[in-house]
C-alpha positions as CSV (number, residue, x, y, z in Angstrom):
1,M,33.1,-9.8,-33.1
2,T,31.9,-10.5,-29.5
3,N,32.0,-14.6,-29.0
4,I,28.6,-16.1,-28.6
5,D,28.0,-18.6,-25.5
6,E,26.5,-21.7,-27.7
7,D,24.6,-22.7,-24.4
8,R,22.8,-19.5,-24.6
9,L,21.6,-20.0,-28.2
10,R,19.7,-23.2,-27.4
11,P,16.8,-23.2,-29.5
12,A,13.6,-22.3,-27.9
13,T,11.8,-25.1,-26.0
14,D,8.2,-25.7,-26.6
15,D,6.8,-25.1,-23.2
16,V,8.0,-21.3,-22.3
17,H,6.8,-21.6,-19.2
18,D,9.0,-24.2,-18.3
19,D,11.8,-22.7,-19.8
20,I,12.0,-19.2,-17.7
21,Y,9.8,-19.8,-14.5
22,A,11.1,-21.9,-11.3
23,E,8.8,-23.9,-9.6
24,N,7.8,-20.8,-7.0
25,G,6.8,-19.3,-9.9
26,S,9.3,-16.8,-10.2
27,V,11.6,-15.9,-13.2
28,R,14.4,-18.5,-13.1
29,A,17.7,-16.8,-11.8
30,D,20.1,-18.8,-14.4
31,F,17.8,-17.3,-17.2
32,L,17.9,-13.7,-15.4
33,A,21.6,-14.7,-15.3
34,M,21.7,-15.2,-19.0
35,V,19.8,-12.4,-19.9
36,G,21.9,-10.2,-18.1
37,A,24.9,-11.6,-19.7
38,A,23.7,-11.3,-23.3
39,I,22.8,-7.4,-22.4
40,A,26.1,-6.7,-21.2
41,D,27.7,-8.1,-24.1
42,R,25.1,-6.6,-26.5
43,D,24.3,-10.2,-27.7
44,V,21.3,-9.0,-30.1
45,L,21.1,-12.6,-31.5
46,F,20.6,-14.3,-28.1
47,L,17.6,-11.6,-27.1
48,R,15.9,-12.1,-30.3
49,Q,16.1,-15.9,-30.1
50,N,15.1,-16.0,-26.4
51,V,13.4,-13.1,-25.1
52,A,11.8,-11.8,-28.3
53,R,9.9,-14.9,-28.5
54,L,8.4,-14.6,-25.0
55,H,4.6,-14.1,-24.6
56,E,3.8,-10.3,-23.2
57,S,2.9,-11.5,-19.8
58,E,6.4,-13.5,-19.5
59,L,8.3,-10.7,-21.2
60,G,6.4,-8.3,-18.4
61,D,7.6,-10.4,-15.7
62,L,10.9,-10.3,-16.8
63,L,11.1,-6.4,-17.2
64,E,10.2,-6.4,-13.6
65,S,12.9,-8.9,-12.5
66,I,16.1,-7.2,-14.2
67,Q,17.6,-4.1,-13.1
68,P,16.5,-0.5,-14.1
69,D,19.4,0.0,-16.5
70,Q,18.9,-3.7,-18.0
71,R,15.2,-2.8,-18.9
72,L,16.1,0.4,-20.9
73,A,19.4,-1.6,-22.7
74,L,17.0,-4.6,-23.4
75,V,14.2,-2.6,-25.1
76,R,17.2,-0.6,-27.0
77,L,18.6,-3.7,-28.1
78,L,15.3,-5.6,-29.1
79,G,14.6,-2.3,-31.0
80,D,11.4,-3.6,-33.3
81,D,11.6,-6.8,-32.0
82,F,10.3,-5.4,-28.6
83,D,6.6,-6.2,-27.9
84,L,5.0,-3.1,-26.6
85,T,2.4,-5.4,-25.5
86,A,4.6,-6.4,-22.5
87,L,4.2,-2.8,-21.0
88,T,0.2,-3.6,-20.3
89,E,1.7,-6.3,-17.6
90,V,4.4,-4.3,-15.6
91,D,3.9,-1.7,-13.1
92,E,3.1,1.6,-14.0
93,A,6.0,3.3,-12.8
94,I,8.0,0.4,-14.9
95,R,6.1,1.3,-18.0
96,L,6.6,5.0,-17.8
97,E,10.1,4.5,-17.1
98,I,10.5,2.5,-20.3
99,V,8.3,4.4,-22.7
100,E,9.6,7.8,-21.6
101,Q,13.1,6.7,-22.9
102,M,11.8,5.2,-26.1
103,P,11.5,7.6,-29.3
104,N,7.7,8.5,-30.2
105,A,8.4,7.6,-33.7
106,Q,9.1,4.2,-32.1
107,I,6.7,4.1,-30.0
108,A,3.8,4.9,-32.6
109,A,5.4,2.4,-35.2
110,A,4.5,-0.2,-32.3
111,I,1.1,1.2,-31.3
112,G,-0.1,0.6,-34.9
113,D,0.0,-2.8,-34.3
114,L,-1.7,-3.4,-31.1
115,D,-5.1,-3.7,-30.2
116,S,-6.7,-0.5,-29.3
117,D,-7.5,-1.4,-25.2
118,D,-3.8,-2.1,-25.1
119,A,-2.5,1.1,-27.0
120,V,-5.1,3.4,-24.8
121,Y,-3.6,2.0,-21.4
122,I,0.1,2.9,-23.0
123,L,-0.9,6.1,-24.3
124,E,-3.0,7.4,-21.4
125,D,-0.4,7.8,-18.9
126,L,2.0,10.0,-21.4
127,D,2.6,13.4,-21.6
128,K,0.0,15.4,-23.4
129,E,2.8,16.6,-25.8
130,D,4.2,13.3,-26.3
131,R,0.9,11.4,-26.7
132,E,-0.4,14.2,-29.4
133,E,2.9,13.6,-31.4
134,I,2.5,10.0,-31.6
135,L,-1.5,10.0,-32.5
136,A,-0.1,12.0,-35.2
137,Q,1.7,9.7,-36.6
138,L,-0.8,6.9,-36.9
139,S,-3.2,6.8,-39.6
140,F,-6.6,8.7,-39.4
141,T,-8.6,6.0,-39.0
142,E,-6.4,4.5,-35.9
143,R,-5.9,8.3,-34.5
144,V,-9.6,8.9,-34.2
145,R,-10.4,5.4,-32.7
146,L,-7.8,5.8,-29.7
147,S,-8.5,9.6,-29.4
148,R,-12.2,8.9,-28.8
149,A,-11.2,6.1,-26.4
150,L,-8.8,8.8,-24.5
151,D,-11.5,11.0,-24.1
152,Y,-13.5,9.0,-21.7
153,P,-13.0,9.0,-18.3
154,E,-9.9,7.1,-16.5
155,S,-11.3,3.6,-15.3
156,S,-14.5,3.9,-17.4
157,A,-15.9,1.0,-19.7
158,G,-14.6,3.1,-23.0
159,R,-11.0,3.3,-21.8
160,R,-11.1,-0.3,-21.3
161,M,-12.7,-1.4,-24.5
162,Q,-11.5,-2.5,-28.0
163,T,-12.3,-0.4,-31.0
164,E,-12.0,-3.3,-33.1
165,F,-15.6,-4.9,-33.9
166,V,-17.3,-7.0,-36.3
167,A,-20.7,-4.9,-37.1
168,V,-23.2,-5.8,-39.9
169,P,-26.7,-4.2,-41.2
170,P,-29.7,-6.2,-40.4
171,F,-30.2,-6.9,-44.2
172,W,-27.3,-8.9,-45.0
173,T,-27.4,-12.7,-45.2
174,I,-25.5,-14.9,-43.5
175,G,-23.5,-15.9,-46.9
176,Q,-22.7,-12.3,-47.1
177,T,-21.5,-11.8,-43.5
178,I,-19.4,-15.1,-43.9
179,D,-18.1,-13.9,-47.0
180,Y,-17.4,-10.3,-45.0
181,M,-15.5,-12.2,-42.2
182,R,-13.2,-14.2,-44.8
183,E,-12.4,-11.2,-47.1
184,E,-11.9,-8.1,-45.1
185,E,-8.4,-7.7,-43.6
186,D,-9.4,-4.9,-40.9
187,L,-11.2,-7.3,-38.4
188,P,-10.3,-7.9,-34.9
189,E,-7.9,-11.2,-34.6
190,S,-10.4,-12.8,-32.4
191,F,-14.1,-12.3,-31.6
192,T,-16.9,-14.4,-30.2
193,Q,-19.9,-12.5,-31.6
194,I,-21.1,-9.9,-34.7
195,F,-23.2,-6.5,-34.0
196,V,-25.8,-5.4,-35.7
197,I,-26.2,-2.2,-36.7
198,D,-28.2,0.6,-38.4
199,P,-26.6,3.1,-40.7
200,T,-26.5,5.3,-38.0
201,F,-24.4,2.9,-36.1
202,K,-27.1,2.5,-33.7
203,L,-26.8,-1.1,-32.0
204,L,-29.7,-3.3,-32.9
205,G,-29.0,-6.6,-31.8
206,V,-25.9,-9.5,-31.4
207,I,-25.1,-12.6,-33.0
208,D,-22.8,-15.2,-31.4
209,L,-20.4,-17.2,-33.8
210,D,-22.1,-20.7,-33.3
211,R,-25.3,-19.0,-34.5
212,I,-24.1,-18.2,-37.8
213,L,-22.0,-21.6,-38.5
214,R,-25.4,-23.1,-37.9
215,T,-27.7,-21.0,-40.4
216,K,-28.2,-21.6,-43.9
217,R,-26.5,-19.1,-46.3
218,Q,-29.7,-17.6,-47.5
219,V,-31.1,-16.6,-44.0
220,K,-31.0,-12.6,-43.5
221,I,-29.3,-11.4,-40.1
222,E,-32.4,-9.7,-38.7
223,T,-34.2,-12.9,-38.6
224,I,-31.6,-14.7,-36.2
225,M,-30.5,-11.5,-34.8
226,R,-31.3,-11.0,-30.8
227,E,-31.3,-8.5,-28.7
228,T,-28.0,-7.0,-27.0
229,N,-27.4,-8.6,-23.5
230,Y,-26.7,-5.6,-21.4
231,P,-24.8,-3.1,-23.4
232,I,-22.3,-0.9,-21.4
233,P,-22.6,2.8,-21.4
234,A,-18.9,3.8,-22.5
235,D,-18.8,6.6,-19.0
236,M,-20.1,3.4,-16.9
237,D,-17.1,2.7,-14.0
238,Q,-15.2,-0.3,-15.5
239,E,-15.8,-2.4,-11.6
240,E,-19.9,-1.8,-12.6
241,A,-19.2,-3.4,-15.9
242,A,-17.0,-5.9,-14.3
243,Q,-20.0,-7.2,-12.0
244,L,-22.4,-7.4,-15.1
245,F,-19.6,-9.6,-16.8
246,E,-19.4,-11.6,-13.4
247,Q,-23.3,-11.7,-12.8
248,Y,-24.7,-12.5,-16.4
249,D,-21.4,-14.9,-17.3
250,L,-20.6,-12.7,-20.3
251,L,-17.7,-13.7,-22.6
252,S,-18.2,-10.3,-24.4
253,A,-20.3,-6.9,-24.2
254,A,-21.0,-4.1,-26.5
255,V,-20.1,-0.7,-25.2
256,V,-22.3,2.4,-26.5
257,D,-22.6,5.9,-26.2
258,D,-25.3,8.1,-24.9
259,N,-26.9,7.8,-28.0
260,G,-27.0,4.0,-28.1
261,R,-24.7,3.7,-31.1
262,L,-21.8,1.2,-31.1
263,V,-18.1,2.6,-30.0
264,G,-16.4,-0.9,-28.8
265,V,-16.5,-4.4,-27.0
266,L,-15.1,-5.5,-24.2
267,T,-14.1,-8.9,-23.6
268,I,-13.8,-11.2,-20.9
269,D,-9.9,-11.2,-20.8
270,D,-9.7,-7.3,-20.5
271,I,-12.4,-7.8,-17.7
272,V,-10.3,-10.5,-15.6
273,D,-7.3,-7.6,-15.5
274,V,-10.2,-5.2,-14.3
275,M,-11.3,-7.7,-11.5
276,Q,-7.9,-8.2,-10.5
277,E,-6.9,-4.6,-10.4
278,E,-10.2,-3.9,-8.4
279,A,-9.4,-6.4,-6.0
280,E,-5.8,-5.5,-5.5
281,E,-7.0,-1.9,-4.8
282,D,-9.4,-2.9,-2.5
283,I,-6.8,-4.7,-0.3
284,M,-4.4,-1.9,-0.5
285,R,-6.7,0.5,0.6
286,L,-8.2,-1.1,3.0
287,G,-4.6,-1.2,4.5
288,G,-4.1,2.4,3.9
289,V,-1.5,2.1,1.4
290,G,-3.2,3.5,-1.7
291,D,-2.2,2.6,-4.9
292,E,1.6,2.0,-4.6
293,E,3.4,-0.5,-6.6
294,L,6.5,-2.4,-5.5
295,S,8.4,-0.4,-8.3
296,D,7.6,3.3,-6.6
297,T,10.6,5.1,-5.4
298,I,11.0,5.5,-1.3
299,I,9.6,9.0,-1.6
300,D,6.5,8.1,-3.5
301,T,5.9,4.8,-1.2
302,S,6.4,7.3,2.2
303,R,4.2,9.9,0.4
304,S,1.2,7.4,-0.2
305,R,1.6,6.1,3.5
306,V,1.8,9.1,5.4
307,P,-1.9,10.5,5.5
308,W,-3.6,8.0,7.1
309,L,-0.4,7.4,9.5
310,L,-1.1,11.2,10.3
311,V,-5.1,10.2,11.0
312,N,-4.5,7.0,12.8
313,L,-2.1,9.6,15.4
314,V,-5.1,11.7,16.1
315,T,-7.0,8.5,16.8
316,A,-4.5,6.9,19.0
317,F,-4.3,10.5,21.0
318,L,-7.8,10.0,21.6
319,S,-7.5,6.5,23.2
320,A,-4.5,8.1,25.2
321,S,-6.6,10.6,26.6
322,V,-9.0,7.8,27.8
323,I,-6.2,6.2,29.7
324,S,-5.3,9.6,31.2
325,L,-9.1,9.4,32.8
326,F,-8.0,6.7,35.0
327,E,-4.4,7.3,35.9
328,A,-5.1,6.7,39.8
329,T,-6.8,3.6,38.8
330,I,-3.9,2.3,36.8
331,E,-1.5,3.4,39.7
332,Q,-3.5,1.4,42.2
333,V,-3.5,-1.8,40.1
334,V,-0.7,-2.8,37.9
335,A,-2.1,-5.4,36.2
336,L,-4.5,-3.5,34.4
337,A,-2.0,-1.6,32.8
338,I,-0.7,-5.2,31.6
339,L,-4.2,-6.3,30.2
340,M,-5.1,-3.1,28.4
341,P,-3.6,-3.9,25.3
342,I,-5.1,-7.4,25.2
343,V,-8.3,-5.7,25.5
344,A,-7.9,-3.1,22.5
345,G,-6.0,-5.7,20.5
346,M,-8.8,-8.3,20.3
347,G,-11.4,-5.7,19.5
348,G,-9.4,-4.4,17.0
349,N,-9.0,-7.9,15.8
350,A,-12.7,-8.4,15.5
351,G,-13.5,-5.3,14.0
352,S,-11.1,-5.5,11.0
353,Q,-12.8,-8.9,10.4
354,T,-16.2,-7.4,10.0
355,M,-14.9,-4.6,8.2
356,T,-13.4,-6.7,5.8
357,V,-16.5,-8.9,5.4
358,T,-18.6,-5.2,4.6
359,V,-16.2,-3.8,2.5
360,R,-15.9,-6.5,0.3
361,A,-19.9,-6.5,0.1
362,L,-20.5,-3.4,-0.4
363,A,-17.8,-3.3,-3.4
364,T,-19.3,-6.3,-5.0
365,R,-22.7,-4.7,-4.1
366,D,-24.2,-7.6,-2.2
367,L,-24.6,-5.6,0.9
368,D,-27.7,-3.0,0.2
369,I,-30.7,-1.8,2.0
370,H,-33.0,-5.0,1.9
371,N,-30.2,-7.3,3.7
372,A,-28.6,-4.7,5.6
373,W,-30.4,-5.6,8.9
374,R,-30.0,-9.3,8.5
375,V,-26.2,-8.8,8.1
376,A,-26.5,-6.5,11.2
377,R,-28.0,-9.0,13.5
378,R,-25.4,-11.7,12.2
379,E,-22.4,-9.7,12.8
380,I,-23.7,-8.6,16.2
381,G,-24.5,-11.7,17.2
382,V,-21.3,-12.9,16.0
383,G,-19.5,-10.7,18.1
384,L,-21.4,-11.0,21.3
385,I,-20.6,-14.8,21.1
386,N,-16.9,-14.2,20.2
387,G,-17.0,-11.7,23.2
388,C,-18.3,-14.5,25.7
389,L,-15.9,-16.9,24.3
390,I,-12.7,-15.3,24.2
391,G,-13.9,-13.1,27.3
392,T,-14.2,-16.3,29.5
393,L,-10.8,-17.6,28.1
394,V,-9.2,-14.4,28.8
395,G,-10.8,-13.9,31.9
396,T,-9.8,-17.2,33.4
397,V,-6.5,-16.7,32.4
398,A,-6.3,-13.3,34.0
399,G,-7.8,-14.3,37.1
400,I,-4.9,-17.3,37.8
401,W,-2.1,-14.9,36.5
402,F,-2.6,-12.5,39.0
403,H,-4.5,-14.6,41.5
404,D,-7.3,-12.2,41.5
405,P,-11.1,-13.6,40.3
406,H,-12.3,-10.0,40.4
407,I,-9.4,-9.0,37.7
408,G,-10.4,-11.7,35.3
409,G,-13.9,-10.8,35.8
410,L,-13.5,-7.0,35.1
411,I,-11.5,-8.0,31.8
412,A,-14.2,-11.0,30.5
413,T,-17.1,-8.4,31.0
414,A,-14.7,-5.5,28.8
415,M,-14.0,-8.1,26.3
416,L,-17.6,-8.6,25.5
417,I,-18.1,-5.0,25.4
418,N,-15.6,-4.6,23.1
419,M,-16.3,-7.5,21.1
420,F,-20.1,-5.8,20.6
421,A,-18.7,-2.3,19.7
422,A,-16.1,-4.1,17.4
423,A,-18.6,-5.6,15.4
424,A,-21.1,-2.8,15.3
425,G,-18.6,-0.5,14.3
426,G,-17.0,-2.6,11.7
427,L,-20.4,-2.6,10.1
428,M,-21.4,0.8,10.3
429,V,-18.2,2.6,9.7
430,P,-18.0,1.3,6.1
431,I,-21.7,1.7,5.5
432,L,-21.5,5.2,6.6
433,L,-18.6,6.1,4.8
434,N,-20.2,4.3,1.6
435,R,-23.8,6.8,2.4
436,A,-21.5,10.0,2.5
437,G,-19.8,9.2,-0.8
438,A,-16.4,8.6,0.7
439,D,-14.4,5.1,-0.2
440,P,-14.9,3.2,2.9
441,A,-11.4,1.0,1.7
442,V,-9.7,3.6,2.0
443,S,-11.1,5.2,5.4
444,S,-12.6,2.3,7.4
445,A,-9.6,1.0,9.1
446,V,-8.7,4.2,10.9
447,F,-11.9,5.0,12.5
448,V,-12.8,1.0,13.6
449,T,-9.6,1.0,15.1
450,A,-10.4,4.3,16.9
451,I,-13.9,3.0,18.1
452,T,-12.0,-0.4,19.2
453,D,-9.3,1.1,21.4
454,T,-11.8,3.8,22.8
455,T,-14.4,1.4,23.9
456,G,-11.6,-1.2,25.1
457,F,-9.9,0.9,27.3
458,F,-12.9,3.1,28.4
459,S,-14.7,-0.3,29.1
460,F,-11.9,-2.2,31.0
461,L,-10.6,0.8,32.9
462,G,-14.3,2.2,33.8
463,L,-15.8,-1.1,34.9
464,A,-12.2,-1.2,37.2
465,T,-12.9,2.0,38.6
466,W,-16.5,1.4,39.3
467,W,-15.8,-2.2,41.1
468,F,-12.9,-0.4,43.5
469,A,-15.2,2.0,44.3
470,I,-17.4,-0.2,45.8
471,S,-15.4,-3.2,46.9
């Protein structure tokens, strides 16, 4: 029998976070070392006492921190003690890597204990054959619930919803409803609202739990129910659903089908995840890196980045062609070649600032036709002011550097022009792409950079050519 390190068998502490996390928020190195040693020694007792007890999010962090071969070994050693919910907390690549190595029977057994939204989150990435085999091993009711959720479009409210909810008819009394909640075993673990439905499951209204607790038992449900706040269509995009939660401070919301029938419920914990995912997605796309994750392979990461690098290469040649038009001017005054990157670089940075604000405003629907002109005036005004300030500063430094005030004046003027173009481009490019149906977070950066580089080079070199021609 393998000797067991007594230190590794220490009892679980009350504060799990302090138990496994370092001050910087990462999993403690010594804890990772102990887990790695336990996996190597096949020390199942340690793993059950110190890993299986972790919260799903902590177990997810642990899975992302250990080596790939250790992940699979850990799942195998824990067996039925492995909390499958932890897979909703890891990168997609890691999740697929683990579930592909797990027997479908084990997944099916674990799926039955999960909330429906977590079960769908895991099942949706599996191959169709594996998914059907797993579903076939579930109870009829559970299979129907999950299959219906999987039929909704990806990233829709129907995919995110929980199919477990509490619904009662309007003619029930408060007392009947309370008794039902106490006695019925097949109810969600936690909920804040009870929905009111007719015999066809059409949504009639909703009652908050605090209202039920303050109402006498003989009162009928229909007398105290209120209209449902903002029922969410099942095919609504999850980002739009998250915006409703944010706008109206919802804790939960009913999800209905095309006929207004109640099919599920969205809760705030799911929406927080959606908000985080959508924010991360916008940031990643704004940088032209697609939906890649830290666990992706080198090939997958390269494949996601190359397309926009190629587009950027085309725009770079466009900027280079503008420079070639003024080759003779650059040969006469070498200072122009030295100062060109400053004009283009500052314009690019200014354009990125405006573009970032615009893309985010479009994503949150804060920017629309009613305030677009006001926002445009503000951004162009900011561009002109910053152009004057930065242009004056750069022009002064350049004039002193090259002992030529004319050079300083030329670059100051070019900087003002390019800052104006950056503000206009950073605002209009995302708006036009959005109107055309393209994702501005993905496409804007390349085109805004092309505008600022081309305008910067053309204005600076064009002004220089004109000035030398008349002087």
